[in-house]
C-alpha positions in Angstrom: -20.1 40.4 8.4 -17.4 39.3 5.8 -15.7 36.2 6.3 -11.8 35.7 6.1 -11.0 34.8 2.7 -8.4 32.1 3.2 -8.8 30.2 0.3 -7.8 33.1 -2.0 -5.6 34.7 0.7 -3.4 31.8 1.4 -2.7 30.9 -2.1 -1.5 34.4 -2.8 0.6 34.1 0.1 2.2 31.2 -0.6 2.7 32.2 -4.2 4.4 35.3 -3.1 6.7 33.7 -0.3 7.9 31.7 -2.9 8.3 34.2 -6.0 10.6 36.5 -3.2 12.6 33.6 -1.9 11.1 35.3 1.4 12.4 32.0 2.9 16.2 31.1 0.9 18.6 30.5 3.9 21.7 32.4 3.5 23.8 30.4 5.8 26.8 32.5 4.7 25.4 35.5 6.3 27.5 35.8 9.7 25.9 39.5 10.5 22.9 37.7 12.5 23.0 35.2 15.0 22.6 31.7 13.5 19.2 29.5 14.8 19.1 26.1 13.4 15.5 24.8 13.9 14.6 21.2 13.1 11.9 19.0 13.3 12.6 14.7 13.2 11.7 14.2 9.2 9.1 12.7 7.5 9.0 9.2 7.0 7.2 8.7 3.3 5.3 5.3 4.4 2.1 6.4 2.8 0.6 8.7 0.6 0.1 11.8 3.1 0.6 12.7 6.4 -1.9 12.8 9.2 -2.5 15.7 11.6 -0.1 14.0 14.0 2.8 15.1 11.8 1.3 18.2 11.6 1.4 18.9 15.3 5.3 18.5 14.8 5.1 20.9 12.1 2.7 23.6 12.6 4.2 24.6 15.9 7.8 24.1 15.3 7.2 26.6 12.3 5.7 29.3 14.6 8.5 29.2 17.2 11.3 29.7 14.1 9.0 32.5 12.7 8.9 34.2 16.3 13.1 33.7 16.0 13.4 35.1 12.4 11.0 38.3 13.8 13.7 38.4 16.5 16.5 39.3 14.4 17.8 35.7 14.4 19.3 34.0 10.4 16.9 30.9 11.0 17.3 27.7 9.3 14.4 25.4 8.7 14.9 22.8 6.1 12.9 19.7 5.4 13.2 16.5 3.7 12.5 12.8 3.4 13.7 9.3 5.7 12.9 7.4 2.4 14.2 4.2 3.0 12.9 1.4 5.1 10.8 -1.8 5.3 6.9 -0.4 4.6 7.9 0.9 0.9 9.6 -2.9 1.1 6.2 -4.6 2.0 3.9 -2.5 0.0 6.5 -4.1 -2.8 5.8 -7.2 -2.0 1.9 -6.8 -1.4 1.2 -5.0 -4.6 4.3 -5.2 -6.8 4.9 -1.4 -7.0 8.9 -0.7 -6.7 9.4 0.8 -3.5 11.3 3.6 -5.5 8.0 4.4 -7.1 5.8 4.4 -4.3 8.3 6.2 -2.3 8.6 9.2 -4.4 5.1 9.8 -5.4 4.5 9.7 -1.5 7.0 12.1 -1.3 5.5 14.6 -3.9 2.4 14.3 -2.2 3.6 15.1 1.1 5.9 18.0 -0.4 2.6 19.5 -1.5 0.7 19.2 2.1 3.8 20.8 3.7 3.8 23.6 1.4 -0.1 24.1 1.8 0.8 24.9 5.9 2.9 28.1 4.9 6.4 26.9 6.7 9.2 28.2 6.5 10.6 25.3 4.9 13.8 26.1 2.3 13.2 23.6 0.0 16.1 23.9 -2.0 18.0 22.4 1.2 15.6 19.3 0.6 17.4 15.5 1.5 16.0 12.6 0.1 18.0 9.4 2.1 17.0 6.5 -0.6 18.4 8.7 -3.4 22.0 7.9 -5.0 23.2 11.0 -3.7 22.4 10.9 -0.1 23.2 7.1 0.6 26.8 7.4 -1.1 27.5 10.1 1.8 25.8 7.6 4.3 27.8 4.4 2.7 31.3 7.1 2.9 30.1 7.4 6.7 30.2 3.3 7.2 34.0 3.7 5.8 34.9 6.1 8.3 33.9 4.3 10.9 35.5 1.2 9.8 39.2 2.7 9.1 38.4 4.2 12.5 37.9 0.9 14.0 34.7 1.4 14.8 32.7 -0.9 12.7 33.4 -4.7 12.6 31.3 -8.2 11.8 30.8 -10.7 13.9 28.6 -13.8 14.5 26.4 -13.1 17.0 22.6 -14.2 18.2 20.4 -11.8 16.9 16.5 -11.1 17.1 15.1 -12.4 14.3 11.4 -11.3 12.6 10.3 -14.2 11.1 7.4 -12.1 9.2 9.4 -9.0 8.2 12.4 -11.8 7.3 15.2 -9.3 9.1 17.3 -8.9 11.7 16.0 -6.4 14.6 18.1 -4.3 16.9 17.2 -4.7 20.6 15.5 -1.3 20.7 13.4 -2.5 18.0 11.7 -5.5 20.0 9.1 -4.3 22.4 7.7 -6.9 24.6 9.3 -9.6 22.6 7.2 -8.5 19.4 8.7 -7.1 16.4 7.7 -3.3 16.6 6.7 -3.0 13.0 4.6 -6.1 12.4 4.1 -7.5 16.5 5.5 -10.6 15.5 6.7 -13.1 17.9 10.6 -12.4 17.4 13.4 -15.5 17.6 16.9 -15.9 18.3 19.0 -16.7 15.7 22.9 -16.6 15.2 23.9 -14.7 12.3 27.3 -12.9 10.9 26.5 -9.3 11.2 27.7 -5.7 10.9 28.0 -3.6 13.9 29.1 0.0 15.3 30.9 0.4 18.7 28.3 2.3 20.2 30.0 0.9 23.6 33.0 2.8 22.7 31.2 6.0 23.3 29.0 4.8 26.7 31.0 6.8 28.9 30.8 10.3 26.7 27.3 9.4 25.8 26.3 9.5 29.8 28.3 12.4 31.0 27.1 14.8 28.1 23.8 14.1 28.7 23.7 17.1 31.8 24.5 19.7 29.6 21.9 19.2 27.2 18.7 21.2 27.7 16.5 17.7 26.8 13.7 16.4 28.5 14.6 14.8 32.0 12.7 11.6 31.2 14.4 11.2 27.6 18.0 11.8 29.3 17.0 9.0 32.2 15.7 6.4 29.6 19.0 6.7 27.8 21.1 6.9 31.0 18.9 3.6 31.7 19.5 2.3 28.4 23.4 2.9 29.0 23.3 1.2 32.4 26.6 2.0 33.8 27.2 -0.1 36.8 30.4 0.1 39.2 31.4 -3.4 40.3 33.8 -6.4 40.5 34.7 -9.3 38.4 35.4 -12.5 40.2 36.5 -15.9 39.0 34.8 -18.9 39.9 36.3 -22.5 39.4 34.3 -25.3 38.0 34.6 -28.2 40.0 36.2 -31.3 38.0 37.0 -29.6 35.1 40.0 -27.4 34.2 38.0 -24.4 33.8 36.6 -21.2 35.2 34.0 -18.3 34.6 34.0 -15.2 35.8 30.7 -12.7 36.9 30.4 -9.4 37.2 28.5 -7.9 40.4 27.7 -4.4 41.8 27.5 -6.2 45.2 31.0 -8.0 46.0 29.6 -7.9 49.6 27.3 -10.4 49.3 29.8 -13.0 48.0 30.0 -15.0 51.1 26.2 -15.3 50.6 26.2 -16.8 47.1 24.4 -20.4 47.3 24.2 -20.9 43.5 25.8 -19.4 40.3 23.3 -19.3 36.7 24.7 -19.8 33.5 23.0 -18.5 29.9 21.4 -21.0 28.4 23.9 -20.2 25.4 27.0 -20.4 27.4 29.6 -22.5 25.4 30.5 -24.3 28.7 27.2 -26.0 28.8 28.5 -28.4 26.1 31.4 -29.8 28.7 30.0 -29.6 32.0 26.5 -30.6 31.9 26.1 -34.3 33.6 24.5 -37.0 31.2 21.6 -37.6 33.7 20.8 -33.7 33.0 21.8 -33.2 29.1 18.3 -34.1 27.5 16.4 -31.7 30.2 18.9 -29.0 29.5 19.2 -29.0 25.9 15.3 -28.9 25.7 15.7 -25.9 27.9 18.1 -24.4 25.5 16.0 -24.8 22.9 12.9 -23.0 24.3 15.3 -20.1 25.5 16.7 -19.6 22.0 13.2 -19.0 20.5 12.8 -16.1 23.2 14.0 -12.4 22.8 16.6 -11.1 25.0 14.3 -8.0 26.0 11.5 -10.7 26.5 13.9 -12.9 28.8 15.0 -9.6 30.5 11.0 -9.1 31.6 10.6 -8.1 35.1 6.8 -9.8 34.7 8.1 -13.0 33.2 8.1 -16.1 35.4 11.9 -17.5 36.3 12.3 -20.9 34.9 15.6 -22.9 34.9 17.5 -26.3 35.0 20.2 -27.6 37.4 23.2 -28.9 35.1 24.3 -31.5 37.7 27.7 -29.8 38.1 29.4 -27.2 41.0 31.5 -24.2 41.0 34.3 -23.2 43.7 33.2 -20.2 45.7 36.8 -18.4 45.7 36.1 -16.6 48.9 35.2 -19.6 51.0 36.0 -22.9 49.3 32.4 -23.8 49.0 30.7 -26.0 46.2 27.5 -24.3 44.7 25.2 -25.7 42.5 25.4 -24.5 38.3 22.2 -23.5 37.1 20.9 -22.4 33.9 18.4 -19.8 33.4 16.9 -17.6 30.3 17.3 -14.2 32.4 20.9 -14.5 32.0 22.4 -13.3 28.8 25.6 -14.3 26.6 25.3 -10.4 25.3 25.6 -9.3 28.6 28.8 -9.2 31.2 30.0 -12.5 31.0 26.8 -14.6 30.4 27.1 -15.9 34.2 25.5 -14.5 37.3 26.7 -15.7 41.2 23.1 -15.6 42.9 22.8 -14.5 46.2 19.4 -15.0 46.9 19.0 -13.3 50.7 20.1 -9.9 48.9 18.5 -10.1 45.5 14.6 -9.8 44.4 15.2 -12.1 41.6 17.7 -14.4 42.8 15.2 -14.8 45.7 12.2 -15.4 43.5 14.1 -18.2 41.4 15.6 -20.1 45.2 12.4 -20.4 46.4 11.2 -21.5 43.1 14.0 -24.1 43.5 13.9 -24.5 47.0 17.7 -23.1 46.9 19.6 -22.1 50.1 19.1 -18.6 51.4 21.7 -17.1 53.5 21.6 -13.5 54.7 24.9 -12.0 55.0 23.9 -8.5 55.7 21.7 -7.3 58.3 20.2 -4.0 59.4 22.3 -1.8 61.9 19.1 -2.3 63.9 18.1 -5.9 63.8 19.2 -9.2 64.3 19.6 -11.7 61.4 16.7 -14.0 60.7 14.9 -15.6 58.3 13.9 -13.2 55.4 10.5 -13.1 53.8 12.1 -10.8 50.8 15.2 -10.1 50.1 17.0 -7.7 51.9 19.2 -5.4 49.1 20.1 -2.2 51.2 23.4 -1.8 53.2 23.8 -3.1 56.6 26.1 -4.9 59.1 28.1 -8.4 57.6 26.7 -11.5 59.2 27.9 -15.5 58.6 30.6 -13.5 56.4 33.8 -15.1 58.8 36.4 -12.9 59.8 34.6 -9.9 58.9 31.1 -10.0 60.9 30.5 -6.9 62.2 31.9 -4.5 59.2 30.0 -2.3 57.6 28.8 -3.9 54.2 30.3 -0.6 52.6 33.6 -1.0 54.2 33.8 -4.4 53.2 32.8 -3.9 49.7 36.5 -2.1 49.4 37.9 -4.9 51.7 36.7 -8.2 49.3 38.0 -5.8 46.3 41.5 -6.1 47.9 41.6 -9.4 48.9 40.3 -10.3 45.5 43.4 -8.3 43.8 45.7 -9.8 46.3 44.5 -13.3 45.6 44.1 -13.3 42.0 40.2 -14.1 42.0 38.9 -10.9 41.1 39.1 -7.0 40.4 37.1 -3.6 40.7 35.8 -3.1 37.4 33.0 -0.9 35.1 30.3 -2.8 33.2 27.5 -1.3 31.1 24.3 -2.6 29.5 24.5 -0.6 26.4 25.5 -2.8 23.5 27.1 -2.4 19.9 24.4 -1.0 17.2 23.5 -3.8 14.8 23.2 -2.3 11.7 22.7 -5.2 8.9 19.5 -5.8 7.8 18.3 -8.5 5.3 16.1 -6.5 3.2 16.4 -4.4 -0.1 15.2 -0.9 0.7 18.1 0.5 2.3 21.6 1.5 1.5 23.8 -1.5 0.6 26.7 -1.7 2.3 30.1 -0.9 1.1 32.0 -3.8 1.4 33.6 -6.6 -1.0 35.0 -10.1 0.1 38.5 -11.2 -1.6 39.1 -14.7 -1.6 42.7 -13.1 -1.2 42.2 -9.5 0.3 39.5 -10.7 3.0 37.2 -8.2 3.9 38.1 -4.8 1.4 36.0 -1.3 1.9 34.8 0.0 -1.5 36.9 3.2 -1.8 35.1 6.7 -2.1 36.1 6.8 -5.5 33.2 3.6 -6.0 30.6 5.2 -4.0 27.7 4.9 -4.1 27.2 1.1 -4.1 24.1 1.5 -5.5 21.2 -0.4 -5.2 19.8 -2.4 -8.8 16.4 -1.7 -9.4 15.1 -5.1 -10.6 15.0 -7.2 -8.2 12.5 -10.1 -6.5 11.7 -8.5 -3.3 10.0 -11.5 -1.8 11.3 -12.2 1.9 13.5 -15.5 2.1 15.5 -14.6 5.2 18.3 -13.4 2.9 18.9 -10.3 1.4 17.1 -9.8 -2.2 20.4 -8.3 -3.1 21.9 -11.9 -2.8 19.4 -13.0 -5.7 20.8 -10.3 -7.4 24.1 -11.5 -10.1 24.9 -8.6 -11.1 25.0 -6.8 -8.0 26.4 -9.9 -6.0 29.3 -10.1 -7.8 31.9 -8.1 -8.7 36.1 -7.3 -8.6 38.2 -6.9 -5.5 38.9 -2.8 -5.4 42.5 -4.2 -4.6 43.5 -6.9 -6.4 41.4 -6.6 -9.3 40.1 -10.3 -8.7 36.7 -11.4 -8.4 34.5 -10.6 -5.3 31.7 -11.1 -3.9 29.7 -7.9 -2.5 28.1 -7.6 1.1 24.3 -8.0 0.4 23.1 -7.1 3.5 21.9 -3.5 3.7 22.1 -0.7 6.4 19.2 0.0 9.4 18.0 2.9 8.3 18.6 4.6 11.7 21.9 5.1 10.2 20.4 7.5 7.4 19.1 9.7 9.9 22.1 9.7 12.3 23.7 12.5 10.2 21.3 14.2 7.8 21.5 17.1 10.2 24.6 17.3 8.5 23.6 17.0 4.9 21.0 19.8 5.0 23.7 22.6 5.0 24.6 21.8 1.5 23.0 18.7 -0.3 23.9 19.2 -4.0 27.6 19.0 -2.8 29.0 16.3 -5.2 32.6 16.5 -3.2 31.9 15.8 0.2 28.9 14.6 2.8 29.0 18.2 4.1 31.7 21.7 4.2 33.4 21.1 7.6 32.7 25.4 8.0 29.4 25.5 7.6 28.9 22.8 9.7 31.1 24.0 12.8 29.3 27.4 12.3 25.3 26.2 12.3 25.8 23.1 14.5 24.9 21.8 17.0 20.9 22.2 16.4 19.5 24.9 18.3 16.1 23.5 18.6 14.8 19.6 17.7 11.5 18.6 18.2 10.3 15.4 17.5 8.5 12.1 19.0 10.0 10.7 22.8 9.5 7.0 21.3 12.9 7.8 19.6 15.2 8.7 22.9 17.0 5.3 22.9 17.4 5.0 18.9 17.6 7.6 16.7 18.3 10.1 19.2 21.3 7.9 20.8 22.7 6.9 17.4 23.0 10.4 16.0 24.7 11.4 19.4 27.0 8.4 18.9 27.7 9.5 15.1 28.3 13.1 16.2 30.8 12.1 18.6 32.8 9.6 16.3 33.1 12.1 13.3 34.1 14.8 16.1 36.8 12.3 17.1 37.9 12.3 13.7 38.8 15.9 13.5 35.6 16.4 10.8 33.5 18.4 13.0 34.4 20.5 16.2 31.6 19.7 18.2 30.3 16.1 20.2 26.5 16.8 20.4 24.2 16.9 17.4 21.0 18.7 19.7 21.2 21.5 22.1 17.7 21.5 22.8 15.1 19.1 22.6 11.2 19.1 22.5 8.9 16.2 22.3 5.3 16.8 21.1 2.4 15.0 22.7 0.0 12.7 20.8 -2.6 13.8 18.9 -5.8 11.3 19.6 -8.6 10.7 17.7 -12.0 12.3 18.7 -13.0 8.6 20.6 -10.0 9.6 22.5 -7.8 6.8 21.7 -5.0 6.4 18.7 -5.4 6.9 15.6 -5.4 4.1 13.7 -7.2 3.5 9.8 -9.0 0.2 11.7 -10.6 2.5 14.5 -11.6 4.7 11.4 -10.1 7.7 13.6 -7.9 8.9 11.6 -7.7 12.8 10.9 -6.7 14.1 7.8 -5.7 17.7 7.8 -6.5 18.1 4.1 -10.1 18.2 4.9 -9.4 20.6 7.6 -7.5 22.7 5.5 -9.8 22.8 2.7 -12.9 23.8 5.1 -11.4 26.1 7.4 -8.1 27.1 6.1 -4.3 26.4 7.0 -4.1 28.9 9.7 -6.8 27.7 11.5 -5.8 24.3 11.7 -2.3 25.7 12.6 -3.9 27.7 15.7 -6.1 25.2 16.8 -3.4 22.5 16.8 -1.6 25.2 19.4 -4.2 26.4 21.1 -6.4 23.2 21.8 -3.6 21.3 23.3 -0.6 21.5 26.0 2.0 20.5 23.3 3.7 18.2 25.8 0.8 16.3 26.1 -1.2 16.3 23.4 -4.8 15.1 24.1 -8.0 13.8 21.9 -9.2 15.9 18.5 -12.2 18.2 19.0 -14.3 20.1 16.7 -15.8 22.5 18.6 -12.7 23.8 19.4 -11.8 23.9 16.0 -15.1 26.1 15.1 -13.6 28.0 18.2 -10.4 28.9 16.7 -12.1 29.9 13.6 -14.6 32.1 15.0 -11.6 33.9 16.7 -9.5 34.5 13.5 -12.9 35.8 11.6 -13.2 38.1 14.9 -9.5 39.8 14.4 -10.1 39.7 10.6 -13.1 41.7 10.9 -11.9 43.8 13.5 -9.0 45.4 11.3 -10.9 44.9 8.2 -14.4 46.1 8.5 -14.6 48.5 11.8 -14.8 51.8 10.3 -13.0 53.5 13.4 -10.4 50.8 13.2 -9.6 51.6 10.0 -9.7 55.5 10.0 -6.5 54.7 12.7 -4.2 53.7 9.5 -4.6 57.0 8.0 -5.3 59.2 11.1 -2.9 57.9 13.8 -1.2 61.1 14.3 -4.7 63.1 14.6 -5.1 64.4 17.8 -8.2 63.4 20.2 -9.9 64.6 22.8 -8.5 63.1 26.6 -10.9 62.8 28.9 -10.9 61.1 32.7 -12.3 58.0 31.4 -10.2 57.8 28.1 -6.9 57.8 30.1 -8.0 55.2 32.1 -9.2 52.8 29.2 -5.4 54.0 27.5 -3.8 53.1 30.8 -5.3 49.8 30.6 -4.7 48.7 27.0 -0.7 49.7 27.2 -0.6 47.7 29.9 -2.4 44.9 28.4 -0.4 45.4 25.2 2.7 45.2 27.2 2.1 42.5 29.7 0.9 40.6 26.5 4.0 41.1 24.3 5.9 40.1 27.5 3.8 37.2 28.1 3.5 35.6 24.7 7.1 35.7 24.0 8.3 33.8 27.0 5.1 31.1 26.4 6.2 30.5 22.7 9.9 30.6 23.7 8.9 27.6 26.3 6.6 26.0 23.6 3.4 26.8 25.6 1.6 28.0 22.4 -1.7 27.4 24.0 -1.2 29.8 26.8 0.2 32.1 24.3 -2.7 32.2 22.1 -4.9 32.6 25.3 -3.1 36.0 26.0 -3.5 37.2 22.1 -7.5 36.4 22.8 -7.3 38.4 25.8 -5.8 41.4 23.7 -8.2 41.1 21.2 -10.9 41.3 23.7 -9.4 44.4 25.4 -9.1 46.1 22.1 -12.8 45.7 21.0 -14.1 47.2 24.2 -11.9 50.1 24.0 -13.6 50.9 20.6 -17.2 49.9 21.8 -16.8 51.9 25.1 -15.3 55.2 23.8 -16.2 57.7 21.2 -14.4 58.2 18.3 -13.1 61.7 19.4 -12.2 60.3 22.4 -9.8 57.4 21.1 -5.9 57.7 21.1 -5.2 56.6 17.2 -1.7 56.5 18.0 -2.0 54.2 21.1 -4.7 51.9 19.3 -2.4 51.4 15.9 0.6 50.2 18.1 -2.0 47.8 19.8 -3.2 46.9 16.4 0.0 46.1 14.7 1.5 44.7 17.7 -1.5 42.5 17.5 -0.7 41.0 13.9 2.6 40.8 14.8 2.1 38.5 17.6 -0.3 36.5 15.9 1.8 36.2 12.6 3.9 33.0 13.5 0.6 31.1 14.2 -1.2 32.5 11.5 1.2 33.8 9.0 -0.8 33.9 6.1 -3.9 36.0 7.3 -1.5 38.1 9.1 0.6 38.9 6.1 -2.4 40.0 4.5 -3.3 42.1 7.1 -0.2 44.0 7.2 -0.6 44.6 4.0 -4.2 45.9 4.2 -3.1 48.3 7.1 -0.6 50.0 4.3 2.9 48.2 5.7 5.3 47.4 3.6 6.3 43.5 2.6 6.7 41.2 4.6 5.9 41.5 8.2 8.1 38.3 8.6 11.1 40.9 8.2 9.9 43.2 10.7 11.2 43.9 14.3 9.2 40.9 16.8 7.4 43.6 19.5 8.9 44.2 22.6 7.7 45.2 25.9 8.6 48.4 28.6 9.0 46.8 32.0 7.9 50.3 33.2 4.4 49.7 31.5 3.8 46.5 33.0 2.8 47.7 36.3 -0.2 50.3 36.9 -0.2 53.4 38.5 -3.7 53.6 38.6 -6.5 50.6 39.3 -9.7 51.2 38.5 -12.4 50.1 41.1 -16.1 49.7 41.5 -18.2 52.3 43.1 -21.6 51.2 44.4 -24.8 52.3 46.3 -26.1 50.0 48.7 -24.4 47.1 46.8 -25.3 48.0 43.5 -22.4 49.1 40.9 -23.1 52.8 39.9 -19.4 53.5 38.8 -16.0 52.7 37.9 -13.1 55.0 39.2 -9.5 54.9 38.8 -7.4 56.0 41.5 -3.8 55.6 42.3 -2.8 51.4 43.2 -1.4 52.8 46.7 -4.6 55.4 47.4 -6.1 55.1 51.0 -9.7 54.7 52.0 -9.8 58.4 52.1 -8.6 59.4 48.9 -11.0 56.6 47.4 -14.0 58.1 49.2 -13.0 61.6 47.9 -12.6 60.4 44.4 -15.6 57.8 44.6 -17.9 61.5 45.6 -16.5 63.0 42.7 -17.9 60.8 40.7 -21.6 62.5 38.9 -23.0 59.2 38.8 -22.3 58.4 42.7 -23.3 61.7 43.3 -26.7 61.2 41.7 -27.5 58.2 43.8 -26.6 59.9 47.1 -28.5 63.3 46.3 -30.4 63.9 49.6 -29.7 61.0 51.3 -27.9 60.2 54.3 -24.8 58.3 54.3 -24.6 55.7 57.2 -21.4 53.3 56.5 -18.5 53.6 53.9 -16.9 50.5 53.2 -13.9 50.4 51.2 -12.2 47.3 49.9 -8.4 49.0 48.8 -8.1 47.8 44.6 -11.3 46.4 44.8 -14.8 48.1 45.4 -16.1 51.3 47.6 -19.6 51.0 48.6 -21.8 53.5 50.5 -24.3 52.1 52.4 -27.1 55.6 52.4 -31.1 55.9 53.7 
């Protein structure tokens, strides 16, 4: 039996697709409904992409192909997120310039992506490290700056001593750098920020209208961390100073038994008593060496030191001790918290450790106050709260805010966990921040006509803790754009997430030298209809892209607020050992090996058949080989079986219908329409594994049809319809092979310009059902009866069967057992 000639076929069709511009996008065509399909673009940190990337690209391309056949004007671009630390670290290690290694990697990856036969329109490619792209990244910075959404300030930052650069909070995992796993330290540096906090409410509110995975929306909600509560002012004893705390539980104010300041709080230099200064200074030094995320960890044991000073509780005048602990952050809230150990788990743990008072001020409605074994965090009835005893805590929460506002020691307010996005990086391979510093004019934005501020190529990459650009005189020293006097450039580069926060706009017209994107096109094509990528970007890329889009909308540059309408996260492909792929484990799966051995279509179909798309799983060669057998089975069925080949020329030829062939015709027709319905629905929902299973079932049914019926009894017209629709359904999954089969069947090019199959609702439900006719428990025939047939009608139909008559001839029927829709059994002797 002949095998599918994948190598020859795939090369043939990739060449023809390119020559005929089959996948060239017509973004100005408004006759068809638009469908912007996008995967998170590739990061060329290595010379090749691995199977995990393919798991993103191949299934999404299948979805886009189905949409094209459904009549949509599909736009499916691809590009490269090309700036970043890996290329620079590679340059430090090898001496190869980041631009050189990055472009070599891009060339290799581009060829890999072309081999899978995806519908990418390469005329719309973007490379973020090219000046014609990062010019507009810099322009985006200037727009944010001019709209008061970009600013510079001195702040404690996460510092990776190995990468020698600042990290955003989102890039610190369990106190370690996400890139190199080094322990992150705290430093005080002057840094550039984007005001993501300005959009906290909108980022939160819009989530409910997006078709996104719930877990991703929840992660963003938790990261934004909106809390309603109150700000309360406390006086410091013996000092003409006060501080403000934020709390979501003002109803527990009578239960405050101590307060805790962040180690960075500026008041500590003045209020700490002499006998405690040495201990406090030592504690501050240790705390500053830990990352914020590490300090906030629930698993970390609570530590702290006493300052020797006290604060005055404004509600009752009570003196409460002021402690210092690293779980309080200067960058969140006010840098001080009021501690109510009876009603907060963290405070309860801290108070028990340091033997501090625990005073219950809220009790359950059905219990009396008493010694607490754990913090009571629910609502209840006020106790130990002077005139308010007996009041419900919910009612008291409203009342105490009124009291605060009347007596000027507090007010209702809202707080957020989200902080502004720190974008400064002290490294080379990134977009330079377009700012110069002039002694006369101060901070000056580089005007659009002077963009891009280009990266010099002759730079020493060795990380020193300061940007390599600071050691490049020709870059660093310049003239002020305002007054023309000597000035100094900003030498930090931007976080590479800035590049990916707007790339979906640049895809529309990547070669435009006059503007970053065409407004009319952007407003027509965006938001992206289907976005696919890793869940690890939930609170980084996905949040930042939303912030950018909202800001651009407010500037009047676009008329939409959200970048991605529908979002899908792919799962993870593990090594054959069930562990995450890594070179050190030796379990990385190279796509090229399997493309060379089995072809791109087999790899594509395997990636979609072997796993639930949003879960993933371990690589399995046996399943891949089974996928290969399935595609070769389809190939042989259409290209080698003589009775199938004959239908292409004889589909209108009459055939001799029998009761048996009518039964099979009905079953095939019903199976065909059910398959069309289910494959369409499953593919739409990214349930590719079940869609392929349905196509396999249809293939099996067609094989049985031609094997069970003589050539003269086969319905050629039905068979042709079924085979053509089988190939159409399979085409998005295995595009090269199905394009070839479509041509072999005598159809005009291209199958991807043909209509996606449609099902007839009326043909989904059977008029008849096939049941087994048994004699003494052994199946002797199969009979077709109406689905609503009663026992007598079924009995009559069975007795009409020649095969049944043969086995009951000259015998006595003792009993007839009928299970409607399943069997009829004649008990004879």
